C-alpha positions as CSV (number, residue, x, y, z in Angstrom):
1,M,60.2,196.8,36.2
2,A,57.2,198.6,37.7
3,A,53.7,197.0,37.3
4,Q,51.4,198.8,35.0
5,T,48.5,200.7,36.5
6,P,45.3,198.6,36.1
7,A,42.9,199.7,33.4
8,P,39.6,201.3,34.4
9,A,37.7,198.1,33.4
10,A,40.1,195.9,35.4
11,S,39.9,198.3,38.4
12,G,36.1,198.3,38.2
13,R,36.1,194.5,38.2
14,Q,38.4,194.4,41.2
15,T,36.1,196.7,43.1
16,A,33.0,194.7,42.1
17,L,34.7,191.5,43.3
18,A,35.7,193.1,46.6
19,L,32.1,194.3,47.2
20,L,30.8,190.8,46.4
21,V,33.2,189.1,48.8
22,A,32.4,191.8,51.4
23,G,28.7,191.0,51.0
24,T,29.3,187.3,51.6
25,F,31.4,188.2,54.7
26,F,28.5,190.2,55.9
27,M,26.1,187.3,55.6
28,E,28.5,185.1,57.5
29,N,29.2,187.6,60.3
30,L,25.5,188.6,60.6
31,D,24.4,185.0,61.1
32,A,26.9,184.7,64.0
33,T,25.5,187.7,65.9
34,V,21.8,188.1,64.9
35,I,20.8,184.9,66.7
36,A,21.5,186.0,70.2
37,P,18.4,188.1,70.9
38,V,16.0,185.4,69.5
39,L,17.3,182.5,71.6
40,P,14.3,182.6,74.0
41,H,11.8,182.5,71.0
42,M,13.7,179.6,69.4
43,A,13.8,177.7,72.7
44,Q,10.0,178.0,72.9
45,S,9.7,176.6,69.4
46,F,12.0,173.6,70.2
47,A,10.5,173.1,73.7
48,V,13.9,173.4,75.4
49,A,15.5,175.8,77.9
50,P,17.1,178.9,76.3
51,V,20.5,178.0,77.6
52,D,20.4,174.8,75.5
53,L,20.4,177.0,72.4
54,N,24.0,177.9,73.1
55,T,24.8,174.6,71.4
56,G,23.6,176.0,68.1
57,V,25.7,179.1,68.5
58,S,28.9,177.3,69.6
59,A,28.5,174.6,66.9
60,Y,28.5,177.3,64.3
61,M,31.6,179.0,65.6
62,L,33.4,175.7,66.3
63,T,32.8,174.4,62.7
64,L,34.1,177.7,61.3
65,G,37.4,177.4,63.2
66,V,37.9,173.7,62.4
67,F,37.1,173.8,58.7
68,I,38.7,177.1,57.7
69,P,42.2,175.5,57.3
70,V,40.7,173.1,54.7
71,S,39.8,176.1,52.5
72,G,43.3,176.9,51.2
73,W,43.9,173.3,50.0
74,M,40.4,173.1,48.4
75,A,41.0,176.4,46.5
76,E,44.3,175.2,45.2
77,R,42.9,171.7,44.3
78,F,39.6,172.6,42.7
79,G,39.9,176.3,41.8
80,A,38.8,179.3,43.8
81,R,35.8,180.1,41.6
82,W,34.0,176.7,42.2
83,V,35.0,176.5,45.8
84,F,33.8,180.0,46.5
85,A,30.5,179.6,44.6
86,G,29.9,176.2,46.1
87,A,30.5,177.5,49.6
88,I,27.8,180.2,49.0
89,A,25.4,177.6,47.8
90,L,26.1,175.4,50.8
91,F,25.7,178.3,53.2
92,T,22.4,179.3,51.6
93,L,21.1,175.7,51.7
94,A,22.0,175.4,55.3
95,S,20.2,178.6,56.1
96,I,17.1,177.2,54.6
97,L,17.5,174.0,56.8
98,C,18.0,176.2,59.9
99,A,14.7,178.0,59.1
100,M,12.9,174.7,58.6
101,S,14.3,173.0,61.8
102,Q,11.7,171.6,64.1
103,S,13.9,170.4,66.9
104,L,17.2,171.4,68.6
105,P,19.2,168.4,67.1
106,Q,18.0,169.4,63.6
107,F,19.0,173.0,64.1
108,V,22.4,172.1,65.5
109,A,23.1,169.8,62.4
110,A,22.0,172.6,60.1
111,R,24.3,175.1,61.9
112,I,27.2,172.8,61.5
113,L,26.5,172.6,57.8
114,Q,26.2,176.3,57.7
115,G,29.5,176.6,59.5
116,I,31.2,174.5,56.9
117,G,29.9,176.7,54.1
118,G,31.0,179.8,56.0
119,A,34.5,178.3,56.7
120,L,35.1,177.9,52.9
121,M,33.3,181.1,51.8
122,V,35.2,183.6,54.0
123,P,38.9,182.8,53.5
124,V,38.5,181.7,49.8
125,G,36.7,184.9,49.0
126,R,39.5,187.0,50.7
127,L,42.1,185.0,48.8
128,V,40.4,185.7,45.4
129,V,40.5,189.4,46.1
130,L,44.1,189.4,47.4
131,R,45.3,187.7,44.2
132,V,43.8,190.3,41.9
133,T,44.6,193.4,43.9
134,P,47.8,195.4,43.3
135,K,49.8,196.5,46.4
136,D,49.0,200.2,45.9
137,R,45.2,199.4,46.2
138,L,45.6,197.1,49.2
139,I,44.5,199.5,51.9
140,A,41.3,200.5,50.1
141,V,40.4,196.9,49.3
142,I,41.1,195.7,52.8
143,A,39.0,198.5,54.2
144,T,36.1,197.2,52.0
145,L,36.6,193.7,53.3
146,T,36.8,194.9,56.9
147,W,33.4,196.6,57.1
148,P,31.4,193.3,57.5
149,A,33.3,192.4,60.6
150,L,32.6,195.8,62.0
151,V,29.0,196.3,60.9
152,A,27.5,192.8,61.3
153,P,28.1,192.5,65.1
154,V,26.5,196.0,65.5
155,L,23.5,195.4,63.3
156,G,22.9,191.8,64.4
157,P,21.5,192.4,67.9
158,P,18.9,195.1,67.0
159,L,17.9,193.3,63.8
160,G,17.5,190.0,65.7
161,G,15.4,191.8,68.3
162,L,13.2,193.5,65.7
163,I,12.5,190.2,63.9
164,A,11.8,188.5,67.2
165,D,9.3,191.2,68.3
166,H,7.5,191.6,65.0
167,A,7.9,188.3,63.0
168,D,8.9,184.7,63.4
169,W,12.6,184.0,64.3
170,R,12.9,181.8,61.3
171,W,13.1,184.9,59.1
172,I,16.7,185.6,60.2
173,F,17.6,182.6,58.1
174,W,15.1,183.0,55.3
175,L,16.6,186.3,54.5
176,N,19.8,184.6,53.4
177,L,17.9,182.9,50.5
178,P,17.7,185.9,48.1
179,L,21.1,187.2,49.2
180,G,22.7,183.8,48.6
181,L,21.1,183.4,45.2
182,I,22.3,186.8,44.1
183,A,25.8,186.2,45.5
184,F,26.1,182.8,43.8
185,A,25.2,184.3,40.4
186,L,27.7,187.1,40.8
187,A,30.4,184.7,42.0
188,C,30.0,182.6,38.8
189,G,30.5,185.8,36.7
190,L,33.1,187.8,38.6
191,V,35.5,185.3,40.1
192,P,38.3,184.5,37.7
193,R,37.9,181.0,36.3
194,G,41.3,179.6,37.1
195,S,41.4,175.8,37.0
196,G,42.5,173.7,39.9
197,R,45.9,172.0,40.0
198,A,47.2,168.7,41.2
199,A,47.6,169.8,44.8
200,D,49.4,167.8,47.4
201,G,47.4,165.2,49.3
202,F,45.4,166.5,52.1
203,D,47.1,166.6,55.5
204,W,44.7,164.4,57.5
205,P,47.0,164.1,60.6
206,G,47.3,167.8,60.8
207,F,43.5,168.3,60.4
208,L,42.6,165.7,63.0
209,L,45.2,167.0,65.6
210,T,44.5,170.7,65.3
211,G,40.8,170.1,64.7
212,G,40.5,167.9,67.8
213,A,42.5,170.5,69.8
214,L,40.2,173.3,68.7
215,V,37.1,171.3,69.5
216,L,38.3,170.6,73.1
217,L,39.6,174.0,73.8
218,L,36.5,175.8,72.5
219,Y,34.3,173.4,74.4
220,A,36.3,174.3,77.6
221,T,35.9,178.0,77.1
222,E,32.2,177.6,76.6
223,A,31.9,175.4,79.6
224,L,33.8,178.0,81.8
225,A,31.1,180.5,81.0
226,R,28.3,178.3,82.4
227,P,27.3,178.4,86.1
228,D,27.1,174.6,86.3
229,V,30.6,174.0,84.9
230,V,32.0,170.5,85.6
231,W,35.6,171.2,86.5
232,S,36.9,167.7,86.1
233,V,35.6,167.4,82.5
234,T,36.6,171.0,81.6
235,S,40.2,170.6,83.0
236,L,40.6,167.3,81.2
237,S,39.4,169.0,77.9
238,V,42.0,171.8,78.4
239,L,44.9,169.4,79.1
240,I,44.1,167.1,76.2
241,G,43.4,170.1,73.9
242,I,46.8,171.7,74.7
243,A,48.6,168.3,74.2
244,L,46.9,167.8,70.8
245,L,47.7,171.4,69.8
246,A,51.4,171.0,70.7
247,V,51.7,167.7,68.8
248,G,49.7,169.3,65.9
249,V,52.0,172.4,65.7
250,R,55.1,170.1,65.8
251,H,53.5,168.1,62.9
252,L,52.8,171.3,60.9
253,R,56.3,172.5,61.2
254,R,57.8,169.2,60.1
255,A,55.3,167.9,57.5
256,A,56.3,168.2,53.8
257,A,52.8,169.3,52.8
258,P,51.0,170.6,56.0
259,M,47.4,171.7,56.2
260,I,48.5,175.1,57.4
261,R,52.0,176.4,56.7
262,L,53.4,178.4,59.6
263,D,56.2,180.1,57.6
264,A,54.3,183.5,57.6
265,L,54.8,183.7,61.4
266,A,58.5,184.5,60.7
267,V,57.3,187.8,59.1
268,P,57.0,190.3,62.0
269,S,54.3,192.3,60.3
270,F,52.2,189.2,59.9
271,A,53.0,187.7,63.3
272,V,51.7,190.7,65.1
273,T,48.3,190.3,63.5
274,I,48.1,186.7,64.9
275,W,49.3,187.2,68.5
276,G,48.4,190.8,69.5
277,G,45.8,191.0,66.8
278,S,43.9,188.1,68.2
279,L,43.8,189.7,71.7
280,F,42.4,192.8,70.1
281,R,39.7,190.9,68.2
282,M,38.7,189.0,71.3
283,G,38.1,192.3,73.1
284,V,36.2,193.8,70.2
285,S,34.0,190.7,69.8
286,A,33.2,190.7,73.5
287,V,31.8,194.3,73.6
288,P,28.7,193.7,71.3
289,F,27.9,190.6,73.3
290,L,28.1,192.3,76.7
291,L,26.6,195.7,75.9
292,P,23.0,194.6,75.1
293,L,22.9,192.4,78.2
294,M,24.1,195.3,80.4
295,F,21.5,197.6,78.9
296,Q,18.7,195.1,79.4
297,I,19.7,193.5,82.8
298,G,21.4,196.5,84.4
299,F,19.5,199.4,82.9
300,G,16.1,197.8,82.2
301,F,16.1,198.7,78.5
302,S,14.1,196.7,75.9
303,A,16.0,194.2,73.7
304,F,15.5,196.3,70.6
305,H,16.5,199.6,72.3
306,A,19.6,197.9,73.9
307,G,20.7,196.7,70.5
308,A,19.9,200.0,68.8
309,L,22.4,201.8,71.0
310,L,25.1,199.9,69.3
311,M,24.4,201.9,66.2
312,A,26.6,204.6,67.8
313,V,29.5,202.1,67.3
314,F,28.5,201.6,63.7
315,A,28.5,205.4,63.1
316,G,32.0,205.6,64.5
317,N,33.1,202.9,62.1
318,L,31.7,204.7,59.1
319,V,33.2,208.1,60.0
320,M,36.7,206.6,60.5
321,K,36.7,204.8,57.1
322,P,37.6,207.8,54.9
323,M,40.4,208.8,57.4
324,T,42.1,205.4,57.6
325,T,44.5,205.7,54.7
326,P,45.6,209.4,55.4
327,V,46.2,208.5,59.1
328,L,48.2,205.5,58.3
329,R,50.3,207.4,55.7
330,R,50.8,210.3,58.1
331,F,51.8,208.3,61.3
332,G,52.7,204.8,60.1
333,F,51.5,201.4,61.1
334,R,53.4,201.0,64.4
335,R,52.4,204.3,65.9
336,V,48.8,203.9,64.9
337,L,48.5,200.4,66.2
338,V,50.0,201.4,69.6
339,V,48.2,204.7,70.1
340,N,44.9,203.7,68.6
341,G,45.1,200.4,70.5
342,L,45.4,202.4,73.7
343,I,42.4,204.5,72.8
344,N,40.4,201.3,72.0
345,A,41.3,199.8,75.4
346,L,40.4,203.0,77.3
347,G,37.1,203.2,75.4
348,I,36.2,199.7,76.6
349,A,37.2,200.5,80.1
350,A,35.1,203.7,80.0
351,I,32.0,201.5,79.4
352,A,32.5,200.2,83.0
353,A,31.5,203.7,84.2
354,F,28.1,203.6,82.5
355,G,25.1,203.7,84.8
356,P,21.3,204.0,84.4
357,G,21.4,207.7,85.1
358,L,24.1,208.6,82.6
359,P,22.8,210.8,79.7
360,L,22.3,208.9,76.5
361,W,24.3,211.4,74.5
362,L,27.3,210.6,76.6
363,I,26.9,206.9,76.2
364,C,26.6,207.3,72.5
365,A,29.7,209.6,72.4
366,V,31.8,206.9,74.2
367,L,30.5,204.2,71.9
368,F,31.1,206.4,68.8
369,I,34.8,207.0,69.7
370,G,35.2,203.3,70.5
371,G,33.7,202.5,67.0
372,M,36.3,204.8,65.4
373,A,39.2,203.2,67.3
374,R,38.1,199.6,66.4
375,S,37.6,200.5,62.8
376,M,41.1,202.0,62.5
377,Q,42.7,199.0,64.3
378,F,40.9,196.4,62.2
379,T,42.0,198.0,58.9
380,A,45.5,198.6,60.1
381,L,45.9,195.0,61.3
382,N,44.3,193.4,58.2
383,T,46.4,195.5,55.9
384,I,49.8,195.0,57.5
385,A,49.1,191.3,57.7
386,F,49.7,190.8,54.0
387,A,52.0,193.8,53.3
388,D,55.2,191.8,53.4
389,I,53.9,188.4,52.3
390,P,55.2,187.3,48.9
391,P,52.7,186.2,46.3
392,A,53.8,182.6,46.6
393,G,53.0,182.5,50.3
394,M,49.7,184.4,50.1
395,S,47.4,181.4,50.1
396,S,48.9,179.7,53.2
397,A,49.2,183.0,55.0
398,N,45.5,183.8,54.2
399,T,44.4,180.4,55.6
400,L,46.4,180.9,58.8
401,F,45.1,184.5,59.2
402,S,41.5,183.5,58.6
403,T,41.7,180.7,61.1
404,A,43.2,182.9,63.8
405,F,40.7,185.7,63.0
406,Q,37.6,183.4,63.3
407,L,38.8,181.7,66.4
408,A,39.6,185.0,68.1
409,M,36.2,186.4,67.3
410,G,34.5,183.3,68.7
411,L,36.7,183.3,71.8
412,G,35.8,186.9,72.3
413,I,32.2,185.9,73.0
414,A,33.4,183.3,75.5
415,L,35.7,185.9,77.0
416,G,32.7,188.2,77.6
417,A,30.7,185.4,79.2
418,I,33.6,184.3,81.4
419,A,34.3,187.9,82.5
420,W,30.7,188.5,83.3
421,R,30.6,185.3,85.4
422,I,33.7,186.5,87.3
423,G,31.9,189.7,87.9
424,S,28.8,188.0,89.1
425,V,30.8,186.0,91.7
426,A,32.6,189.1,92.8
427,A,29.3,191.1,93.1
428,E,27.6,188.4,95.0
429,G,24.1,189.3,94.0
430,G,24.3,193.0,94.6
431,D,24.1,195.8,92.1
432,P,23.0,194.2,88.7
433,V,25.4,196.6,86.9
434,L,28.5,195.7,88.9
435,P,29.2,192.3,87.2
436,F,29.2,194.1,83.8
437,R,31.6,196.8,85.1
438,I,34.0,194.1,86.2
439,A,33.6,192.3,82.9
440,F,34.4,195.4,80.8
441,L,37.5,196.1,82.9
442,I,38.7,192.5,82.2
443,V,38.0,192.8,78.5
444,A,39.8,196.2,78.5
445,A,42.8,194.6,80.1
446,V,42.9,191.9,77.4
447,S,42.7,194.5,74.7
448,L,45.5,196.5,76.4
449,A,47.7,193.5,76.3
450,A,47.5,193.4,72.5
451,I,49.5,196.6,72.4
452,L,52.6,194.9,73.8
453,D,53.0,192.9,70.7
454,C,52.8,196.0,68.5
455,L,55.6,197.7,70.3
456,R,58.0,195.1,68.8
457,L,57.4,196.3,65.3
458,E,60.0,198.4,63.4
459,P,59.1,202.1,63.2
460,G,58.9,202.0,59.4
461,V,57.0,198.7,59.0
462,G,54.6,198.7,56.1
463,R,55.8,202.0,54.7
464,H,55.9,200.6,51.1
465,V,52.1,200.1,51.3
466,T,51.2,203.5,52.6
467,S,53.9,205.8,51.0
468,P,52.5,207.8,48.0
469,D,56.0,207.8,46.5
470,K,56.0,203.9,46.3
471,R,52.5,203.1,45.2
472,R,53.5,201.0,42.3
473,S,54.2,197.4,43.2
474,K,56.9,195.2,41.8
475,P,55.9,192.2,39.8
């Protein structure tokens, strides 16, 4: 029997809830990117070298990746409303502590606390929306949830530079206070009450094994981006991390109640968003990190002007949004992911041709097209991820997806730094732009590799989500 079309009031509530969750996603994503331009100012306040502030950035990313898997269990055990609202409160409190920090250790501790709040806030919010959204509205809702990941990395650098130039760096965290209070109040009113249930005991072995592996592997990727890398320590971290990850995956596959269920990886439309999708997200995350540095170091632009040029990417994101659903319905997921993925990789490779004498309108045009491509790819991947997942497996699939998503975005920054370091070694102190050219070609190659996974999809995959003739979902 076909599901009934949701009443206008229910549809309006679903839209309001999606916008609320998107707003919290924006807060979380913005805090991950806005900090980069203000690191020198923060270092001066803490009386440390600017490079030491990387600990604060990596601690935040690392905590997100480690604690996201806990979110699914907590939502089932205590109820999504209280976990989501509590995560917003924790994130806001941690933001205040970041703003009040007087030393680097205090700041790192506050960022870890903020990462825990973000790790619970992001996936639980997405899960709440997925549970109340009919299949026929999935594309539109996923598009709403996608824009924070597209907009925040673009707005973050210029906003951070503007605050650093005209105010105290602490304002990047104080701004979260009014936003957090509003989001907390709305969460208490909009998120369905839903009581928790007697969930299975928490999987501590899985948490410690996978969490330890992620700590070591992310540490290693950050260390590889440093000029003073200690190869013995880094190599040992990689070996132990891989070993722990292998044991952890074996445990997750055999445990009766694992922290993360890997069953969804058997669904091809979901698996492609984890493997190839992660490579795509790494490339997308590296671009906003590398571009402002190239504009400043290679072209001599100011920090604010370098960040402001990324607005061309944002414009491309916005222009593509209304066309996403018609394009997917016309060409299907497989063809869009392959062709659009190729356009995205070529757009990143084209940045390697940028030079100080290139007209600004041409730079903006390339970034605009790149923004359109990444917007389409983000929405297509995020939609197809849950298109074939049954309701009973939505929670575990959402946790696995959120973990992979966050780790890929964090690893993308490390990819950009490592690629730039490779370029610096190859350039040997010559043209300051050459290391960035090499870096963008490396990032483009990683993005291009993501297409190989998409080629394995069936031609008609996801058609029940996009076809106008099958817009009513079955109960």
